[in-house]
VEXKOLMI-767858 format. One record per residue (C-alpha): residue number from 1; residue in three letters; x, y, z. Coordinates in nm, 2 decimals. Layout:
<sites>
<site nr="NUM" rest="ALA" u="X" v="Y" w="Z"/>
...
</sites>
This chain:
<sites>
<site nr="1" rest="MET" u="0.00" v="0.00" w="0.00"/>
<site nr="2" rest="VAL" u="0.12" v="0.35" w="-0.08"/>
<site nr="3" rest="ILE" u="-0.01" v="0.63" w="0.14"/>
<site nr="4" rest="ASN" u="0.03" v="0.98" w="-0.01"/>
<site nr="5" rest="ALA" u="0.02" v="1.24" w="0.27"/>
<site nr="6" rest="THR" u="0.09" v="1.61" w="0.26"/>
<site nr="7" rest="TRP" u="0.18" v="1.80" w="0.58"/>
<site nr="8" rest="SER" u="0.01" v="2.13" w="0.65"/>
<site nr="9" rest="LYS" u="0.20" v="2.44" w="0.77"/>
<site nr="10" rest="PRO" u="0.25" v="2.43" w="1.14"/>
<site nr="11" rest="LYS" u="-0.01" v="2.61" w="1.36"/>
<site nr="12" rest="LYS" u="0.14" v="2.76" w="1.67"/>
<site nr="13" rest="LEU" u="-0.03" v="2.68" w="2.00"/>
<site nr="14" rest="GLU" u="-0.12" v="3.02" w="2.16"/>
<site nr="15" rest="ASN" u="-0.18" v="3.10" w="2.52"/>
<site nr="16" rest="GLY" u="-0.54" v="2.98" w="2.59"/>
<site nr="17" rest="LYS" u="-0.61" v="3.19" w="2.90"/>
<site nr="18" rest="LYS" u="-0.88" v="3.40" w="2.72"/>
<site nr="19" rest="HIS" u="-1.06" v="3.07" w="2.62"/>
<site nr="20" rest="ASN" u="-1.02" v="2.91" w="2.96"/>
<site nr="21" rest="LEU" u="-0.77" v="2.67" w="2.81"/>
<site nr="22" rest="ILE" u="-0.40" v="2.60" w="2.85"/>
<site nr="23" rest="TYR" u="-0.34" v="2.63" w="2.48"/>
<site nr="24" rest="PHE" u="-0.56" v="2.76" w="2.19"/>
<site nr="25" rest="VAL" u="-0.54" v="2.73" w="1.82"/>
<site nr="26" rest="ASN" u="-0.79" v="2.90" w="1.58"/>
<site nr="27" rest="SER" u="-0.97" v="2.60" w="1.44"/>
<site nr="28" rest="ASP" u="-1.18" v="2.79" w="1.18"/>
<site nr="29" rest="LYS" u="-0.96" v="2.68" w="0.89"/>
<site nr="30" rest="ILE" u="-0.90" v="2.32" w="1.01"/>
<site nr="31" rest="PRO" u="-1.08" v="2.08" w="0.78"/>
<site nr="32" rest="GLU" u="-1.36" v="1.86" w="0.90"/>
<site nr="33" rest="VAL" u="-1.22" v="1.55" w="0.73"/>
<site nr="34" rest="PRO" u="-1.01" v="1.25" w="0.83"/>
<site nr="35" rest="ARG" u="-0.65" v="1.35" w="0.91"/>
<site nr="36" rest="CYS" u="-0.35" v="1.25" w="1.12"/>
<site nr="37" rest="TYR" u="-0.19" v="1.51" w="1.34"/>
<site nr="38" rest="LYS" u="0.10" v="1.57" w="1.58"/>
<site nr="39" rest="PHE" u="0.16" v="1.81" w="1.87"/>
<site nr="40" rest="TYR" u="0.53" v="1.90" w="1.90"/>
<site nr="41" rest="THR" u="0.78" v="2.15" w="2.04"/>
<site nr="42" rest="ASN" u="1.04" v="2.32" w="1.83"/>
<site nr="43" rest="PHE" u="1.35" v="2.47" w="2.01"/>
<site nr="44" rest="GLY" u="1.66" v="2.58" w="1.83"/>
<site nr="45" rest="GLY" u="1.59" v="2.35" w="1.53"/>
<site nr="46" rest="SER" u="1.53" v="2.05" w="1.76"/>
<site nr="47" rest="ILE" u="1.19" v="1.89" w="1.74"/>
<site nr="48" rest="SER" u="1.03" v="1.69" w="2.02"/>
<site nr="49" rest="ILE" u="0.70" v="1.51" w="1.92"/>
<site nr="50" rest="HIS" u="0.46" v="1.49" w="2.21"/>
<site nr="51" rest="TYR" u="0.14" v="1.33" w="2.06"/>
<site nr="52" rest="ILE" u="0.04" v="1.17" w="1.74"/>
<site nr="53" rest="GLY" u="-0.32" v="1.11" w="1.67"/>
<site nr="54" rest="ARG" u="-0.59" v="1.10" w="1.41"/>
<site nr="55" rest="GLY" u="-0.95" v="1.20" w="1.38"/>
<site nr="56" rest="ASN" u="-1.23" v="1.13" w="1.13"/>
<site nr="57" rest="ASN" u="-1.32" v="1.50" w="1.18"/>
<site nr="58" rest="LEU" u="-1.00" v="1.68" w="1.24"/>
<site nr="59" rest="LYS" u="-1.15" v="2.01" w="1.35"/>
<site nr="60" rest="SER" u="-1.36" v="1.84" w="1.61"/>
<site nr="61" rest="ARG" u="-1.07" v="1.62" w="1.72"/>
<site nr="62" rest="VAL" u="-0.84" v="1.91" w="1.77"/>
<site nr="63" rest="GLU" u="-1.10" v="2.11" w="1.97"/>
<site nr="64" rest="THR" u="-1.14" v="1.80" w="2.19"/>
<site nr="65" rest="GLN" u="-0.77" v="1.77" w="2.24"/>
<site nr="66" rest="LEU" u="-0.73" v="2.13" w="2.34"/>
<site nr="67" rest="ASN" u="-0.97" v="2.05" w="2.63"/>
<site nr="68" rest="ASN" u="-0.77" v="1.74" w="2.72"/>
<site nr="69" rest="ALA" u="-0.60" v="1.87" w="3.04"/>
<site nr="70" rest="ARG" u="-0.36" v="1.57" w="3.07"/>
<site nr="71" rest="LEU" u="-0.23" v="1.62" w="2.72"/>
<site nr="72" rest="MET" u="-0.21" v="2.00" w="2.73"/>
<site nr="73" rest="ILE" u="-0.03" v="1.99" w="3.07"/>
<site nr="74" rest="GLY" u="0.21" v="1.73" w="2.93"/>
<site nr="75" rest="ILE" u="0.29" v="1.96" w="2.64"/>
<site nr="76" rest="LYS" u="0.32" v="2.26" w="2.86"/>
<site nr="77" rest="ASN" u="0.56" v="2.08" w="3.10"/>
<site nr="78" rest="SER" u="0.78" v="1.95" w="2.81"/>
<site nr="79" rest="MET" u="1.10" v="2.10" w="2.69"/>
<site nr="80" rest="ILE" u="1.11" v="2.48" w="2.64"/>
<site nr="81" rest="GLY" u="1.03" v="2.61" w="2.29"/>
<site nr="82" rest="LYS" u="0.74" v="2.70" w="2.07"/>
<site nr="83" rest="LYS" u="0.45" v="2.45" w="2.07"/>
<site nr="84" rest="TYR" u="0.28" v="2.35" w="1.75"/>
<site nr="85" rest="ILE" u="0.02" v="2.13" w="1.59"/>
<site nr="86" rest="MET" u="0.06" v="2.00" w="1.23"/>
<site nr="87" rest="TYR" u="-0.17" v="1.77" w="1.03"/>
<site nr="88" rest="CYS" u="-0.14" v="1.58" w="0.71"/>
<site nr="89" rest="THR" u="-0.38" v="1.54" w="0.42"/>
<site nr="90" rest="ILE" u="-0.43" v="1.19" w="0.30"/>
<site nr="91" rest="GLU" u="-0.53" v="1.13" w="-0.07"/>
<site nr="92" rest="GLY" u="-0.85" v="0.94" w="-0.14"/>
<site nr="93" rest="GLY" u="-1.22" v="0.95" w="-0.06"/>
<site nr="94" rest="ASN" u="-1.34" v="0.96" w="0.30"/>
<site nr="95" rest="LYS" u="-1.35" v="0.58" w="0.35"/>
<site nr="96" rest="THR" u="-1.00" v="0.55" w="0.20"/>
<site nr="97" rest="GLN" u="-0.87" v="0.85" w="0.41"/>
<site nr="98" rest="ILE" u="-1.01" v="0.69" w="0.73"/>
<site nr="99" rest="ASP" u="-0.85" v="0.35" w="0.65"/>
<site nr="100" rest="LYS" u="-0.52" v="0.50" w="0.56"/>
<site nr="101" rest="SER" u="-0.51" v="0.74" w="0.86"/>
<site nr="102" rest="VAL" u="-0.55" v="0.45" w="1.10"/>
<site nr="103" rest="SER" u="-0.25" v="0.27" w="0.94"/>
<site nr="104" rest="LEU" u="-0.05" v="0.59" w="0.91"/>
<site nr="105" rest="GLU" u="-0.11" v="0.69" w="1.28"/>
<site nr="106" rest="LYS" u="0.02" v="0.35" w="1.40"/>
<site nr="107" rest="GLN" u="0.33" v="0.37" w="1.18"/>
<site nr="108" rest="MET" u="0.40" v="0.73" w="1.28"/>
<site nr="109" rest="ILE" u="0.37" v="0.63" w="1.65"/>
<site nr="110" rest="LYS" u="0.62" v="0.34" w="1.60"/>
<site nr="111" rest="PHE" u="0.86" v="0.56" w="1.41"/>
<site nr="112" rest="ALA" u="0.85" v="0.84" w="1.67"/>
<site nr="113" rest="THR" u="0.90" v="0.60" w="1.95"/>
<site nr="114" rest="LEU" u="1.19" v="0.43" w="1.78"/>
<site nr="115" rest="GLU" u="1.34" v="0.78" w="1.72"/>
<site nr="116" rest="GLY" u="1.34" v="0.84" w="2.09"/>
<site nr="117" rest="HIS" u="1.04" v="1.07" w="2.13"/>
<site nr="118" rest="GLU" u="0.85" v="1.02" w="2.45"/>
<site nr="119" rest="LEU" u="0.49" v="1.04" w="2.35"/>
<site nr="120" rest="ILE" u="0.23" v="1.15" w="2.59"/>
<site nr="121" rest="ASN" u="-0.03" v="0.92" w="2.43"/>
<site nr="122" rest="LYS" u="0.05" v="0.57" w="2.55"/>
<site nr="123" rest="ILE" u="-0.17" v="0.38" w="2.31"/>
<site nr="124" rest="GLY" u="0.05" v="0.21" w="2.05"/>
<site nr="125" rest="THR" u="0.37" v="0.31" w="2.22"/>
<site nr="126" rest="LYS" u="0.43" v="0.00" w="2.43"/>
<site nr="127" rest="LEU" u="0.68" v="-0.13" w="2.18"/>
<site nr="128" rest="LYS" u="0.96" v="-0.36" w="2.29"/>
<site nr="129" rest="PHE" u="1.29" v="-0.23" w="2.15"/>
<site nr="130" rest="ASP" u="1.66" v="-0.24" w="2.21"/>
<site nr="131" rest="THR" u="1.89" v="0.06" w="2.20"/>
<site nr="132" rest="VAL" u="2.22" v="0.05" w="2.01"/>
<site nr="133" rest="ASN" u="2.48" v="0.31" w="2.10"/>
<site nr="134" rest="PHE" u="2.73" v="0.37" w="1.82"/>
<site nr="135" rest="THR" u="3.08" v="0.51" w="1.89"/>
<site nr="136" rest="GLY" u="3.39" v="0.55" w="1.67"/>
<site nr="137" rest="ASN" u="3.39" v="0.67" w="1.31"/>
<site nr="138" rest="ALA" u="3.23" v="1.02" w="1.30"/>
<site nr="139" rest="SER" u="3.15" v="1.00" w="0.93"/>
<site nr="140" rest="SER" u="2.92" v="0.70" w="0.99"/>
<site nr="141" rest="ARG" u="2.69" v="0.93" w="1.18"/>
<site nr="142" rest="LYS" u="2.58" v="1.07" w="0.85"/>
<site nr="143" rest="VAL" u="2.41" v="0.74" w="0.79"/>
<site nr="144" rest="PHE" u="2.33" v="0.63" w="1.15"/>
<site nr="145" rest="LYS" u="2.31" v="0.86" w="1.45"/>
<site nr="146" rest="SER" u="2.50" v="0.78" w="1.76"/>
<site nr="147" rest="LYS" u="2.19" v="0.61" w="1.90"/>
<site nr="148" rest="MET" u="1.94" v="0.38" w="1.73"/>
<site nr="149" rest="ASN" u="1.63" v="0.20" w="1.87"/>
<site nr="150" rest="ILE" u="1.54" v="-0.13" w="1.70"/>
<site nr="151" rest="LEU" u="1.22" v="-0.33" w="1.74"/>
<site nr="152" rest="LYS" u="1.26" v="-0.66" w="1.91"/>
<site nr="153" rest="SER" u="1.12" v="-0.95" w="1.70"/>
</sites>
C-alpha cells in the first residue's frame, strides 16, 4: 500500500487563557475530514514530538484535544520552545482516508517511539525495542546517528 500524505503548515499553539484553556489554536480553517496530526515542540531546530493522533473529523478532534488537560499539561511541561500542531492530508475519498489514517497513525507512533520521542499518548507506544549506541567513526553518523532504537522480534 502507498499512502500519499501532505503536511500542513504548522499552527502555533497560543496561550489559551482567554478561552479558559492551557493552549488555543484557531480551528476555523482546520478541515472537518479525516487526518493524522501531531503536537510538538520546536526549540533551536530540535523537534520533540509529544502526541500523534488521528480524527475522522480533524477540526472536532483538535478542539477536543485542546480541552484534554492531561495532554495540554504534558505539552506545557515538556522541553522549552514553541509548541505547534501540524496535520497531514491523505489522498483518497473519506473511506480511504479513514482506513489509511488508521494505518499511518500507527506507523508514525512506531517511528517516533523508535526515534526516541517520549509520546504522551501511550496507546500504541508499548513497543519492545533495544537501543544500540554507536561510537567510533564520526562519518558513519551521517548514515546512522550515535543512538538507534530497534524493534525486538
